[in-house]
N, C-alpha and C positions, 0 to 999 in steps of 0.2 A: 358115901356118896351126897352129893351137896343138891339142896333142895334146891328150885328154878327161882326161888325167890332171893337164894343167897347168892348169885351169879347176875350180875351188871355187864351191861352192854357199853359198848365205848360211849354213847351214846348220856348214857343214864352216867359214865363219870364224868362227862361231859361236866353236866349239872352242878355235881357235887363241886368240882372246880371253880365252875362260873366261869370256863373256857369255854375256847371253842374244841372241836373234835382236831381239830389241828394241831392246838399244842397240846392234849392229849399226846397224840403222835408224836412231836417233838420230848416230849417228857420222857416216855417209854424210848424214844433212841439214846437217851441220855442219862437216864435212871436208870437203876433196878425196881424199876416197879411191877410189882405182882400180878403177872399176866400171863394168859397164852391166846394161842393164835388158833384159831378152828376152821380151817377153812381158808375163807377170807375178812375173817371177821374176827374180830381180837373180842375174849371175855376176860374179866376180872373176878376173885374171889370179893366179895364183901369182906369178909372176916377178913384178908389178908390185907385189904387193901387199905380199912381204918389201921389196921395193927403198923403198918407203915406210914401211915398219916400223923398216927401216934407216936410214932418215932421221929418227928420235926422231919421228915424229909421234905414234906410238901411244902410249908416252909416258905423257903425259895423260892418258889414258885406264887405264892399266893400273898409274899408282899416287893418281888421284885421290881413292881414299878416306884412303888414308895423310896426304892435303893437309889433307883435313875434317876429319880426327880432328888434325892440329895445329893447327886453326884453331879447334876450340870449345875445345882444350886453352887456346890463347892467349886467349879472350876469359870462362871459364869466374868470372873473377870480378866482372866486368861484364853477365855474360847476362841477370841477373833484371831488371834498369836498361831495359838493349836489350829484351828478350820486353813489356815493358811499355808500350813506342811502340809496337812491331810487331803486335799484337793482344790485351792485355790481359786481363781476366780474361774477357770476355764469351765469346768462342771456348770457353772450358772449360764454361760455362754451357750453352752451346746442346749440347756433346757429350754432358752427360751428360742432357741431356732427349731426347735420344734410345736410348740405352743406358746405362742407372743399373745399376750393380753390384748384389748382395743382399749380407745379414749374412755367408753363409755361401759366398758367393765367392770362389775363389781368381783374380788377375788379373793381369793382364802388361803392364808398359808399354814397347814399346820404341823404344829410343831419345829416352830418359824427360829426357836432359839436367839440369837442375837443379832436378828433381821437380815441373814448372807441372802437370802432370796426377797423378803420385805423391802428392804429398800428400796431395788431395782423395778419390784413389782409397781411401787407408789408412784415412780418415775411415768410408770406405763397406763396402768387402770384409773378409774376412776374412784375407786376405794380398793383399802387391802385390810382388810380382819385375818389380822396373828394370833394362832392359837397357840399357845405355851403352858406347862403345867409346873415349870420352871418358873417365879417370880423372877428368881434373880436374873434370868438369861431375860425376861420381859425389858426387865430395867436396866439391861444394857439395850437393849434394842430401842427402846425409848430415847435412850440418851443420844446414839446415833442417827433416830430419828429429827432430831433437834439439830443437833450440828449440821444435818442437810437441807432444813428449813423444809422437811417431811410433813405436811398438818391432813395427811387424809391417812390415817393406822387408825382403824381401833386395834387396840395393843388386850388381849382377852386371855386370862387365865384358865385353864381350864386342859383336860381331860379327852386328846384324840378319838374315845371309845364312845364318849356322851359329849360328843362337842356341842358348845354352849352358840348355835347359831341354828336360825328360824330353819324353817325346810324350805327348799326350793329358792332362794335367795340368792345365790351366789356361782357365777356365770364357771369359772373356770377355778380349780383347788390343785392346788402344788401341795407337797408333802415329799421332803430333802432329808435323808440321811436319817427317816422316822420310825421306819419298819421294825428294826430291826433290836428297836429299846423299846418295842410297847409288845405285851402278853397274847392281844390277838388280834392279826391283823385284816381278818377277816372283817370283825365286825367294825374294826376303823375305816373298810373299806366301806358298807354298808351307811357309814352316819355321811359318808362322802357323798356317796349318793344321796343320804336323805336331802342334802343342806343345797345340789347342786338345782339349778333352772332344768329345763328340757332341753335339750341340746347341749347341756352344758360338759366339760370335759373336767377330765380329773390326770397329774401327769404325777409318778414319783419316781423320784430316784434312789435305791439303793445299793448295797454291796450286793456278790454275787455267793453261791454258795461256797463257803471254807470249812478247813478243820483247826481253824487257831481257838480251841477252846477258852488258850487265856485272854481272850480278849472279855470274857464275863467279866473276871474281876479287874482286870484291868482300866476296862472303858465301859462298865455295866450294857453290857451286850446280853439282853434275854433270843435273839437268835442268832445263828452264826452265819448268817445273809440270807440269799435265795434264791431258787432254781426258775427257772421261766413257769415250768409248768407249774409250778404254787401260782407262782402272779398270775395266772390269766386263770387259774381255776378258780382264785380267791374276789376277783373281777368279776366274772361270768355268773356267782354264786350270788353279789352282793347287786348284780342286774345291769351292768356296764354291757355295753357292745360295742364295735369297733376294735378290740382291744387288742394292741399291738404290743409287744417286748421287745427288747433288742439292750444288745449290753450300746453304753451311752461311749462309750472311746475315750472315758477315764478313770484312771486306778485312783482310788483310796488310797492314801500312804500315813500308815500308823503302826504304833508300836507301844514298847513297853513303859510305864513312867519311869523307868531308872534309865531309858535308852540301849538298855544293852540287846533289843532284838526290836525289828523293825521289817514291817511286810506291807505288800502292792498289793490291793484285792481290786478286782477289776468290779465296775459298778453295774448295773442294768437301769434300763428306763421302761419303767409301763403306764402305758396310756389306754383312758377310756372313755367313751362319750354315756353317757346319760339322753336314749331316748327319749323324739316326742309320745305323748300318752297317745295310744292308738286305741280306734273307739269301741269304747263299750270297756276299757281296763284303765285302775287307776295306777298315778304313778306319786310318788313321793317317798 
């Protein structure tokens, strides 16, 4: 019989991996992670877990985001053309139909890529902070901004889970097709909450939960989409209120690199608001 100190909780395993408990549950669904469910709680054998990690099984998750960065660095020159096939301009129109920046707004585009949202935001808002962890993608976005004569964009290389933005400086945060490429979506929402001003809003669009597991290898997807319940729970846990989750009404069309397989995946839209500070409470 194992001693109590040899048994780990979900929270303790989350700390070992340095990811959220949701990500550990994701690994449980995808891998033969040594665990046992007792009632509603997961329990892990310390010895079995470390043997599993020593076998190299965890490296895929520990190094996932570096692989994602490498993938986008490689495809940056062709990304705009690929993106037109994936979802065209219709998704952008839908996004701005729900949350439209005002001329005095400072807005952030997280996971800005080559500027799909960034350039349009710059035409509508006072200033845009465009963040991406791929320098190559940002380089393309900068070139596009120059061509469009836009000079009100700050391009910042950085991680969505640790945004290079000061607290409470942003009116609106946008993120399109970002979440399925990050290890810890909850931490991303927490960072978005941190940088937003009181009454600021976040709008994210991403693909709905699916079973096309081959997208991990083909497109460096870390999550196979999301369901409405998880997005709502993460937004709430990050501190957001007035949460809305709905289907965006636009499909994401993607496929294998050799063109042998294509799929259409519906997209979800999630909106949340950072409410004003209540007396006696801190907000930040």
